[in-house]
N, CA and C atoms as an extended XYZ file, in Angstrom:
477
Properties=species:S:1:pos:R:3:atomname:S:1:resname:S:1:resid:I:1 pbc="F F F"
N       -21.737       -5.067        5.965 N   MET     1
C       -20.470       -5.555        4.855 CA  MET     1
C       -19.434       -4.797        5.115 C   MET     1
N       -18.563       -6.408        4.764 N   ILE     2
C       -17.149       -5.778        4.793 CA  ILE     2
C       -17.041       -4.312        3.748 C   ILE     2
N       -16.039       -3.387        3.352 N   GLU     3
C       -15.556       -2.987        2.443 CA  GLU     3
C       -14.577       -3.883        1.771 C   GLU     3
N       -14.398       -4.297        0.749 N   VAL     4
C       -12.869       -5.017       -0.005 CA  VAL     4
C       -12.282       -4.116       -0.835 C   VAL     4
N       -12.664       -3.453       -1.129 N   MET     5
C       -11.812       -1.854       -1.552 CA  MET     5
C       -11.210       -1.331       -0.429 C   MET     5
N       -11.810       -1.213        0.730 N   ALA     6
C       -11.359       -0.839        1.901 CA  ALA     6
C        -9.756       -1.480        2.440 C   ALA     6
N       -10.098       -2.490        2.355 N   ALA     7
C        -9.387       -3.727        2.694 CA  ALA     7
C        -7.825       -3.861        1.796 C   ALA     7
N        -7.972       -3.768        1.017 N   VAL     8
C        -7.479       -3.756       -0.285 CA  VAL     8
C        -6.207       -2.412        0.032 C   VAL     8
N        -6.954       -1.041        0.005 N   ALA     9
C        -6.327        0.031        0.088 CA  ALA     9
C        -5.360       -0.300        1.448 C   ALA     9
N        -6.337       -0.918        2.472 N   ALA    10
C        -5.568       -0.745        4.299 CA  ALA    10
C        -4.260       -1.799        3.747 C   ALA    10
N        -4.574       -3.349        3.106 N   ALA    11
C        -3.574       -3.985        2.706 CA  ALA    11
C        -2.226       -3.780        1.874 C   ALA    11
N        -2.263       -2.549        0.738 N   LYS    12
C        -1.387       -2.267        0.488 CA  LYS    12
C        -0.705       -1.089        1.308 C   LYS    12
N        -1.244       -0.192        1.684 N   THR    13
C        -0.242        0.173        2.580 CA  THR    13
C         0.719        0.103        3.983 C   THR    13
N         0.007       -1.440        4.287 N   ALA    14
C         0.943       -2.147        5.537 CA  ALA    14
C         1.682       -2.868        4.318 C   ALA    14
N         1.307       -3.050        3.709 N   PHE    15
C         2.803       -3.885        2.291 CA  PHE    15
C         3.891       -2.998        2.490 C   PHE    15
N         3.354       -2.040        1.929 N   GLY    16
C         4.414       -0.659        1.418 CA  GLY    16
C         5.479       -0.994        2.907 C   GLY    16
N         4.506       -0.744        3.966 N   ALA    17
C         5.509       -0.293        5.404 CA  ALA    17
C         6.247       -1.356        5.818 C   ALA    17
N         5.738       -2.553        5.307 N   ILE    18
C         6.479       -3.982        5.806 CA  ILE    18
C         7.508       -4.118        4.951 C   ILE    18
N         7.156       -3.945        3.811 N   GLU    19
C         8.044       -3.986        2.434 CA  GLU    19
C         9.810       -3.238        2.863 C   GLU    19
N         9.337       -1.698        3.270 N   ARG    20
C        10.307       -0.986        3.451 CA  ARG    20
C        10.474       -1.532        4.698 C   ARG    20
N        10.149       -1.705        6.147 N   GLY    21
C        11.061       -2.266        7.157 CA  GLY    21
C        11.882       -2.985        7.032 C   GLY    21
N        11.475       -3.952        6.311 N   VAL    22
C        12.156       -5.586        6.111 CA  VAL    22
C        13.764       -4.976        5.361 C   VAL    22
N        13.133       -4.060        4.470 N   GLN    23
C        14.606       -3.667        3.528 CA  GLN    23
C        15.552       -2.890        4.257 C   GLN    23
N        15.128       -1.938        5.297 N   VAL    24
C        15.898       -1.737        5.943 CA  VAL    24
C        16.259       -2.956        6.950 C   VAL    24
N        15.728       -4.048        6.877 N   ALA    25
C        16.342       -5.418        8.171 CA  ALA    25
C        15.833       -4.948        9.280 C   ALA    25
N        14.615       -4.020        9.359 N   LYS    26
C        14.097       -4.329       10.841 CA  LYS    26
C        13.772       -5.619       11.464 C   LYS    26
N        13.408       -6.345       12.534 N   ASP    27
C        12.560       -7.356       13.302 CA  ASP    27
C        11.522       -7.425       12.939 C   ASP    27
N        10.964       -8.262       12.454 N   ILE    28
C         9.225       -8.607       12.055 CA  ILE    28
C         8.585       -8.137       13.222 C   ILE    28
N         8.984       -7.747       14.467 N   HIS    29
C         8.180       -8.167       15.714 CA  HIS    29
C         8.145       -6.493       16.435 C   HIS    29
N         9.192       -5.692       15.219 N   SER    30
C         9.318       -4.418       15.700 CA  SER    30
C         8.053       -3.428       14.484 C   SER    30
N         7.814       -4.402       13.488 N   MET    31
C         6.690       -3.991       12.638 CA  MET    31
C         5.282       -4.541       13.030 C   MET    31
N         4.664       -4.396       14.314 N   SER    32
C         3.659       -5.256       14.312 CA  SER    32
C         2.541       -4.189       14.172 C   SER    32
N         2.878       -3.237       13.984 N   GLY    33
C         1.952       -2.089       13.542 CA  GLY    33
C         1.680       -2.460       12.383 C   GLY    33
N         2.006       -2.682       11.963 N   GLN    34
C         1.764       -2.696       10.114 CA  GLN    34
C         1.457       -4.598        9.810 C   GLN    34
N         1.780       -5.443       10.609 N   LEU    35
C         1.443       -6.886       10.433 CA  LEU    35
C         0.295       -6.786       10.801 C   LEU    35
N        -0.413       -6.084       11.683 N   SER    36
C        -1.703       -6.191       12.123 CA  SER    36
C        -3.005       -5.477       11.256 C   SER    36
N        -1.930       -4.448       10.661 N   GLN    37
C        -3.133       -3.521        9.477 CA  GLN    37
C        -2.946       -5.321        8.384 C   GLN    37
N        -1.717       -5.355        8.423 N   TRP    38
C        -1.750       -6.586        7.510 CA  TRP    38
C        -2.752       -7.398        7.062 C   TRP    38
N        -2.904       -8.411        8.338 N   ALA    39
C        -3.500       -9.156        8.998 CA  ALA    39
C        -4.550       -8.920        9.208 C   ALA    39
N        -4.958       -7.456        9.310 N   SER    40
C        -6.847       -7.562        9.294 CA  SER    40
C        -6.947       -7.515        8.153 C   SER    40
N        -6.330       -6.385        7.204 N   ALA    41
C        -7.128       -6.994        6.109 CA  ALA    41
C        -6.996       -8.242        5.284 C   ALA    41
N        -6.528       -8.801        5.501 N   MET    42
C        -6.573      -10.202        4.749 CA  MET    42
C        -7.467      -10.763        5.342 C   MET    42
N        -7.805      -11.007        6.828 N   ALA    43
C        -8.961      -11.540        7.525 CA  ALA    43
C       -10.418      -10.768        6.615 C   ALA    43
N       -10.186       -9.508        6.299 N   ASP    44
C       -11.310       -8.617        5.913 CA  ASP    44
C       -11.805       -9.308        4.583 C   ASP    44
N       -10.958       -9.571        3.953 N   ILE    45
C       -10.871      -10.074        2.728 CA  ILE    45
C       -11.370      -11.248        2.437 C   ILE    45
N       -10.585      -12.578        3.477 N   GLU    46
C       -11.148      -13.752        3.147 CA  GLU    46
C       -12.608      -13.393        4.193 C   GLU    46
N       -13.455      -12.797        4.889 N   GLN    47
C       -14.244      -12.950        5.313 CA  GLN    47
C       -15.609      -12.584        4.526 C   GLN    47
N       -15.013      -11.560        3.686 N   ALA    48
C       -16.230      -10.839        2.460 CA  ALA    48
C       -16.248      -12.142        1.525 C   ALA    48
N       -15.193      -13.197        1.476 N   ASP    49
C       -15.195      -13.744        0.152 CA  ASP    49
C       -16.162      -14.965        0.925 C   ASP    49
N       -16.243      -15.300        2.881 N   LYS    50
C       -16.799      -16.422        3.089 CA  LYS    50
C       -18.637      -15.530        2.646 C   LYS    50
N       -18.604      -14.220        3.312 N   MET    51
C       -20.188      -13.649        2.955 CA  MET    51
C       -20.733      -14.033        1.759 C   MET    51
N       -19.827      -13.746        0.955 N   VAL    52
C       -20.745      -13.150       -0.745 CA  VAL    52
C       -20.656      -14.352       -1.030 C   VAL    52
N       -19.296      -15.071       -1.256 N   ASN    53
C       -19.023      -16.499       -2.400 CA  ASN    53
C       -19.817      -17.729       -1.917 C   ASN    53
N       -19.230      -17.933       -0.073 N   ARG    54
C       -19.760      -18.964        0.167 CA  ARG    54
C       -21.057      -19.026        0.966 C   ARG    54
N       -21.674      -17.984        1.706 N   LYS    55
C       -22.552      -18.277        2.345 CA  LYS    55
C       -23.226      -16.935        2.477 C   LYS    55
N       -23.829      -16.535        1.051 N   PRO    56
C       -24.614      -15.494        0.871 CA  PRO    56
C       -25.823      -15.323        1.395 C   PRO    56
N       -26.420      -14.118        2.372 N   PRO    57
C       -27.337      -13.927        3.173 CA  PRO    57
C       -29.082      -14.963        1.570 C   PRO    57
N       -29.992      -15.005        2.425 N   TRP    58
C       -31.104      -15.890        1.113 CA  TRP    58
C       -31.358      -14.995        0.717 C   TRP    58
N       -31.505      -13.602        0.805 N   TYR    59
C       -32.624      -12.474        0.431 CA  TYR    59
C       -31.195      -12.000       -0.510 C   TYR    59
N       -30.212      -11.858       -0.904 N   LYS    60
C       -29.277      -11.598       -1.619 CA  LYS    60
C       -29.256      -12.787       -2.677 C   LYS    60
N       -29.188      -14.034       -2.274 N   ALA    61
C       -29.244      -15.235       -3.035 CA  ALA    61
C       -29.910      -14.675       -4.629 C   ALA    61
N       -31.481      -15.142       -3.913 N   LEU    62
C       -32.713      -14.891       -4.317 CA  LEU    62
C       -32.480      -13.563       -5.475 C   LEU    62
N       -32.000      -12.461       -5.103 N   GLY    63
C       -32.270      -11.345       -6.158 CA  GLY    63
C       -31.122      -11.496       -7.273 C   GLY    63
N       -29.807      -12.097       -7.204 N   GLY    64
C       -28.765      -12.227       -7.912 CA  GLY    64
C       -28.130      -11.221       -7.534 C   GLY    64
N       -27.906      -10.713       -6.774 N   GLY    65
C       -26.898       -9.435       -6.735 CA  GLY    65
C       -25.127       -9.320       -6.019 C   GLY    65
N       -25.365      -10.627       -5.923 N   THR    66
C       -23.649      -11.115       -5.845 CA  THR    66
C       -22.909      -10.986       -6.631 C   THR    66
N       -23.277      -11.019       -8.032 N   GLN    67
C       -21.997      -11.152       -9.180 CA  GLN    67
C       -20.853      -10.053       -8.870 C   GLN    67
N       -21.565       -9.089       -8.659 N   ALA    68
C       -20.489       -7.813       -9.023 CA  ALA    68
C       -19.523       -7.897       -7.773 C   ALA    68
N       -20.093       -7.950       -6.450 N   ALA    69
C       -19.419       -8.774       -5.286 CA  ALA    69
C       -18.402       -9.543       -5.289 C   ALA    69
N       -19.263      -10.432       -5.792 N   ALA    70
C       -17.727      -11.844       -6.246 CA  ALA    70
C       -17.033      -11.733       -7.572 C   ALA    70
N       -17.123      -10.845       -8.097 N   MET    71
C       -15.631      -10.034       -8.817 CA  MET    71
C       -14.993       -9.214       -8.355 C   MET    71
N       -15.205       -8.646       -7.567 N   GLU    72
C       -14.216       -7.811       -6.748 CA  GLU    72
C       -13.781       -8.057       -5.327 C   GLU    72
N       -14.134       -9.238       -4.938 N   ILE    73
C       -13.234       -9.797       -3.760 CA  ILE    73
C       -12.971      -10.878       -4.503 C   ILE    73
N       -12.563      -11.949       -5.922 N   PHE    74
C       -11.979      -12.461       -6.552 CA  PHE    74
C       -10.406      -11.590       -6.922 C   PHE    74
N       -10.841      -10.328       -7.049 N   LEU    75
C        -9.641       -9.014       -7.964 CA  LEU    75
C        -8.796       -9.016       -6.379 C   LEU    75
N        -9.489       -8.720       -5.242 N   ALA    76
C        -8.661       -8.151       -3.859 CA  ALA    76
C        -8.330       -9.976       -3.563 C   ALA    76
N        -8.311      -11.283       -3.900 N   LYS    77
C        -8.033      -12.169       -3.517 CA  LYS    77
C        -6.651      -12.219       -4.566 C   LYS    77
N        -6.860      -11.879       -5.676 N   LYS    78
C        -5.347      -11.720       -6.445 CA  LYS    78
C        -4.431      -11.036       -5.863 C   LYS    78
N        -5.082       -9.456       -5.585 N   GLN    79
C        -3.716       -8.533       -5.119 CA  GLN    79
C        -3.382       -8.999       -4.025 C   GLN    79
N        -3.878       -9.765       -3.232 N   ALA    80
C        -3.188      -10.147       -1.755 CA  ALA    80
C        -2.644      -11.159       -1.976 C   ALA    80
N        -2.682      -12.378       -2.734 N   GLU    81
C        -1.778      -13.241       -3.078 CA  GLU    81
C        -0.534      -12.967       -3.877 C   GLU    81
N        -0.785      -11.574       -4.630 N   GLN    82
C         0.755      -11.061       -5.531 CA  GLN    82
C         1.181      -10.516       -4.263 C   GLN    82
N         0.742       -9.593       -3.187 N   MET    83
C         1.905       -8.973       -1.921 CA  MET    83
C         2.318       -9.961       -1.336 C   MET    83
N         1.093      -11.379       -0.496 N   ARG    84
C         1.807      -12.397        0.111 CA  ARG    84
C         3.326      -13.066       -0.810 C   ARG    84
N         3.120      -13.253       -1.707 N   ASP    85
C         4.067      -13.402       -2.592 CA  ASP    85
C         5.679      -12.612       -2.655 C   ASP    85
N         4.769      -11.560       -2.662 N   SER    86
C         6.467      -10.406       -2.637 CA  SER    86
C         6.925      -10.449       -1.228 C   SER    86
N         6.065      -10.706       -0.140 N   LEU    87
C         6.693      -10.160        1.113 CA  LEU    87
C         7.003      -11.731        1.727 C   LEU    87
N         6.353      -13.024        1.334 N   ARG    88
C         7.201      -14.272        1.120 CA  ARG    88
C         8.866      -14.192        0.474 C   ARG    88
N         8.825      -13.554       -0.751 N   GLU    89
C        10.276      -13.475       -1.389 CA  GLU    89
C        11.292      -12.773       -0.493 C   GLU    89
N        10.631      -11.180        0.159 N   LEU    90
C        11.645      -10.655        0.515 CA  LEU    90
C        12.020      -10.962        1.571 C   LEU    90
N        10.581      -11.213        2.573 N   ILE    91
C        11.390      -11.822        3.793 CA  ILE    91
C        12.176      -12.950        4.000 C   ILE    91
N        11.746      -13.977        3.316 N   SER    92
C        12.552      -15.107        3.511 CA  SER    92
C        13.960      -15.154        2.713 C   SER    92
N        14.262      -14.099        1.794 N   HIS    93
C        15.648      -14.379        1.564 CA  HIS    93
C        16.745      -14.117        2.029 C   HIS    93
N        17.403      -14.685        1.776 N   PRO    94
C        18.995      -15.195        3.268 CA  PRO    94
C        19.363      -13.674        3.339 C   PRO    94
N        19.988      -13.065        2.177 N   ALA    95
C        20.506      -11.644        2.522 CA  ALA    95
C        19.666      -10.444        4.031 C   ALA    95
N        18.206      -11.168        3.508 N   VAL    96
C        16.972      -10.180        4.049 CA  VAL    96
C        17.226      -10.050        5.664 C   VAL    96
N        15.940      -11.251        5.551 N   LEU    97
C        15.651      -11.399        7.229 CA  LEU    97
C        15.896      -13.127        7.324 C   LEU    97
N        15.565      -13.897        6.274 N   GLY    98
C        15.757      -15.573        6.315 CA  GLY    98
C        14.631      -16.049        6.283 C   GLY    98
N        14.887      -17.378        6.471 N   PRO    99
C        13.195      -17.694        5.878 CA  PRO    99
C        12.351      -18.285        7.223 C   PRO    99
N        13.306      -18.350        8.217 N   SER   100
C        12.598      -18.713        9.721 CA  SER   100
C        11.669      -17.050        9.965 C   SER   100
N        12.258      -16.150        9.783 N   HIS   101
C        11.316      -14.847        9.578 CA  HIS   101
C        10.104      -14.999        9.256 C   HIS   101
N         9.680      -15.557        7.869 N   TRP   102
C         8.842      -15.784        7.177 CA  TRP   102
C         8.362      -16.801        7.813 C   TRP   102
N         8.099      -17.614        8.517 N   THR   103
C         7.634      -18.679        9.800 CA  THR   103
C         7.176      -17.735       10.736 C   THR   103
N         7.813      -17.080       10.987 N   GLU   104
C         7.581      -16.220       12.003 CA  GLU   104
C         5.945      -15.066       11.732 C   GLU   104
N         6.438      -14.766       10.543 N   PHE   105
C         5.753      -13.686       10.109 CA  PHE   105
C         4.092      -14.852        9.919 C   PHE   105
N         3.893      -15.660        9.285 N   LEU   106
C         3.074      -16.147        8.906 CA  LEU   106
C         1.677      -16.845       10.479 C   LEU   106
N         2.719      -17.138       11.187 N   LYS   107
C         1.836      -17.362       12.692 CA  LYS   107
C         1.871      -16.022       13.526 C   LYS   107
N         2.488      -15.113       13.457 N   ILE   108
C         1.661      -13.367       14.179 CA  ILE   108
C         0.437      -13.878       13.123 C   ILE   108
N         0.370      -13.252       11.646 N   GLU   109
C        -0.630      -12.898       11.138 CA  GLU   109
C        -2.065      -14.020       11.672 C   GLU   109
N        -1.408      -15.435       11.727 N   ALA   110
C        -2.544      -16.211       11.828 CA  ALA   110
C        -3.117      -16.197       13.701 C   ALA   110
N        -2.820      -15.196       14.233 N   GLU   111
C        -2.723      -14.862       15.423 CA  GLU   111
C        -3.629      -14.166       15.444 C   GLU   111
N        -3.258      -12.851       14.979 N   LEU   112
C        -4.323      -11.632       14.298 CA  LEU   112
C        -4.897      -12.195       14.045 C   LEU   112
N        -5.362      -12.401       13.099 N   LYS   113
C        -6.571      -13.160       12.297 CA  LYS   113
C        -7.303      -13.692       13.219 C   LYS   113
N        -7.046      -15.092       14.247 N   GLN   114
C        -7.967      -15.309       14.947 CA  GLN   114
C        -8.600      -14.546       15.742 C   GLN   114
N        -7.724      -13.541       15.923 N   LYS   115
C        -7.917      -12.520       17.411 CA  LYS   115
C        -9.439      -11.701       16.140 C   LYS   115
N        -9.373      -11.354       15.136 N   LYS   116
C       -10.057      -10.514       14.336 CA  LYS   116
C       -11.605      -11.406       14.151 C   LYS   116
N       -11.461      -12.675       13.385 N   ARG   117
C       -12.238      -13.798       13.712 CA  ARG   117
C       -13.170      -13.737       14.977 C   ARG   117
N       -12.652      -13.698       16.048 N   GLU   118
C       -13.636      -14.004       17.324 CA  GLU   118
C       -13.815      -12.608       17.722 C   GLU   118
N       -13.439      -11.552       17.311 N   GLU   119
C       -13.577      -10.083       17.850 CA  GLU   119
C       -14.654       -9.882       17.425 C   GLU   119
N       -14.033       -9.627       15.998 N   VAL   120
C       -14.980       -8.588       14.831 CA  VAL   120
C       -16.248       -9.731       14.204 C   VAL   120
N       -15.614      -10.232       13.255 N   PHE   121
C       -16.422      -11.341       12.267 CA  PHE   121
C       -17.843      -11.939       13.560 C   PHE   121
N       -17.704      -12.530       14.585 N   ARG   122
C       -18.613      -13.262       15.258 CA  ARG   122
C       -19.636      -12.152       15.483 C   ARG   122
N       -19.454      -10.544       15.972 N   ARG   123
C       -20.192      -10.195       15.742 CA  ARG   123
C       -21.203       -9.552       14.889 C   ARG   123
N       -20.480       -9.230       13.601 N   GLN   124
C       -21.132       -9.367       12.397 CA  GLN   124
C       -21.841      -10.395       11.959 C   GLN   124
N       -21.464      -11.821       12.171 N   GLU   125
C       -22.684      -12.811       11.852 CA  GLU   125
C       -23.621      -12.986       12.329 C   GLU   125
N       -23.699      -12.388       13.806 N   VAL   126
C       -24.784      -12.062       14.218 CA  VAL   126
C       -25.934      -10.951       14.806 C   VAL   126
N       -24.962      -10.164       13.603 N   ILE   127
C       -25.892       -9.067       13.260 CA  ILE   127
C       -27.092       -9.885       11.838 C   ILE   127
N       -26.110      -10.064       11.286 N   GLN   128
C       -26.412      -10.719        9.847 CA  GLN   128
C       -27.326      -11.530        9.822 C   GLN   128
N       -27.361      -12.319       11.059 N   SER   129
C       -28.209      -13.715       11.489 CA  SER   129
C       -29.664      -13.245       11.814 C   SER   129
N       -29.662      -11.751       12.929 N   ILE   130
C       -30.267      -11.322       12.989 CA  ILE   130
C       -31.231      -10.420       11.975 C   ILE   130
N       -30.662       -9.457       10.946 N   LYS   131
C       -31.647       -8.666       10.010 CA  LYS   131
C       -32.136      -10.291        9.026 C   LYS   131
N       -31.445      -11.049        9.046 N   GLU   132
C       -32.000      -12.376        8.035 CA  GLU   132
C       -33.062      -13.055        8.511 C   GLU   132
N       -33.551      -13.345        9.849 N   TRP   133
C       -34.552      -13.864       10.113 CA  TRP   133
C       -35.616      -12.283       10.788 C   TRP   133
N       -35.590      -10.928       10.788 N   VAL   134
C       -36.286       -9.960       10.773 CA  VAL   134
C       -36.913      -10.239        9.227 C   VAL   134
N       -35.918      -10.381        8.561 N   ALA   135
C       -36.339       -9.597        6.960 CA  ALA   135
C       -37.325      -10.909        6.834 C   ALA   135
N       -36.979      -12.371        7.024 N   GLY   136
C       -38.033      -13.884        6.968 CA  GLY   136
C       -39.594      -13.673        7.981 C   GLY   136
N       -39.127      -13.141        9.178 N   ILE   137
C       -40.358      -13.125        9.573 CA  ILE   137
C       -41.287      -11.361        9.179 C   ILE   137
N       -40.991      -10.809        8.750 N   PHE   138
C       -41.375       -9.774        7.725 CA  PHE   138
C       -41.984      -10.035        6.789 C   PHE   138
N       -41.092      -11.344        5.749 N   ALA   139
C       -41.788      -11.650        4.413 CA  ALA   139
C       -43.113      -13.053        4.841 C   ALA   139
N       -42.869      -13.508        5.772 N   PHE   140
C       -43.907      -14.263        6.201 CA  PHE   140
C       -44.680      -13.338        6.904 C   PHE   140
N       -44.669      -12.451        7.811 N   LEU   141
C       -46.206      -12.035        7.548 CA  LEU   141
C       -46.771      -11.088        6.824 C   LEU   141
N       -45.945      -10.925        5.928 N   PHE   142
C       -46.857       -9.783        4.651 CA  PHE   142
C       -47.474      -11.128        3.718 C   PHE   142
N       -46.668      -12.076        3.503 N   CYS   143
C       -47.457      -13.395        3.042 CA  CYS   143
C       -48.991      -14.056        3.562 C   CYS   143
N       -48.517      -13.988        4.788 N   THR   144
C       -49.764      -14.383        5.391 CA  THR   144
C       -50.906      -13.539        5.490 C   THR   144
N       -50.911      -12.352        5.356 N   SER   145
C       -51.638      -10.648        5.703 CA  SER   145
C       -51.951      -11.115        4.444 C   SER   145
N       -51.379      -11.586        3.151 N   LEU   146
C       -51.775      -11.348        2.100 CA  LEU   146
C       -53.059      -12.539        1.736 C   LEU   146
N       -52.412      -13.393        2.194 N   LEU   147
C       -53.776      -14.751        2.107 CA  LEU   147
C       -54.700      -14.903        3.126 C   LEU   147
N       -54.817      -14.012        4.298 N   VAL   148
C       -56.084      -13.301        4.891 CA  VAL   148
C       -56.890      -12.630        4.155 C   VAL   148
N       -55.918      -11.556        3.483 N   LEU   149
C       -56.576      -10.585        3.024 CA  LEU   149
C       -57.559      -11.235        1.388 C   LEU   149
N       -57.271      -12.566        0.734 N   PHE   150
C       -57.547      -12.543       -0.196 CA  PHE   150
C       -58.641      -13.466        0.172 C   PHE   150
N       -58.669      -14.051        1.515 N   VAL   151
C       -59.926      -15.250        1.820 CA  VAL   151
C       -60.843      -14.661        2.487 C   VAL   151
N       -60.539      -12.968        2.943 N   TRP   152
C       -61.392      -12.466        3.148 CA  TRP   152
C       -62.326      -11.900        2.138 C   TRP   152
N       -61.966      -11.326        1.550 N   LEU   153
C       -62.515      -11.173       -0.338 CA  LEU   153
C       -63.551      -12.000       -0.900 C   LEU   153
N       -62.637      -13.346       -0.943 N   ALA   154
C       -63.623      -14.546       -1.936 CA  ALA   154
C       -64.483      -14.768       -0.755 C   ALA   154
N       -64.632      -14.850        0.566 N   VAL   155
C       -65.865      -15.113        1.424 CA  VAL   155
C       -66.659      -13.731        1.104 C   VAL   155
N       -65.982      -12.611        1.300 N   THR   156
C       -67.141      -11.378        1.587 CA  THR   156
C       -68.294      -11.370        0.361 C   THR   156
N       -67.100      -11.605       -1.212 N   PHE   157
C       -68.180      -11.406       -2.203 CA  PHE   157
C       -68.394      -12.678       -2.581 C   PHE   157
N       -67.993      -13.708       -2.256 N   ASN   158
C       -68.797      -15.206       -2.582 CA  ASN   158
C       -70.069      -15.223       -1.892 C   ASN   158
N       -70.099      -14.896       -0.773 N   GLY   159
C       -70.792      -14.856        0.372 CA  GLY   159
C       -72.364      -14.403        0.209 C   GLY   159
């Protein structure tokens, strides 16, 4: 599971570094480390939203333990939106870097998110799927063994 608060903290750190870099009129490409950290944190928040709100595991949906995580993700998304708006205003400002740099920023961010989605999140989804299958098989075997036990007890004491 993705740690949402860790992603928010990483996003804030990257945001601060990008903000400082833009204020001293650095080129967007020279801040690739901070952009990578920012995009990674944004991808983590989006993936957490997908995993908890849109497609929670069946055993968590049955247990109802997704409300707190959903609220945490909602707040993280709001913080991310605020940081994105601040960056857009700062980067797009004609006296700083200009609107073309914002487009470039979005392009770089999308590429980094896609790369993380392909590499990291796919692996996490496979692991989650394996966990769900194992839990399902265990639940099936448990219920089947209980049924066999009840049938055996019924036959033994009624027979």
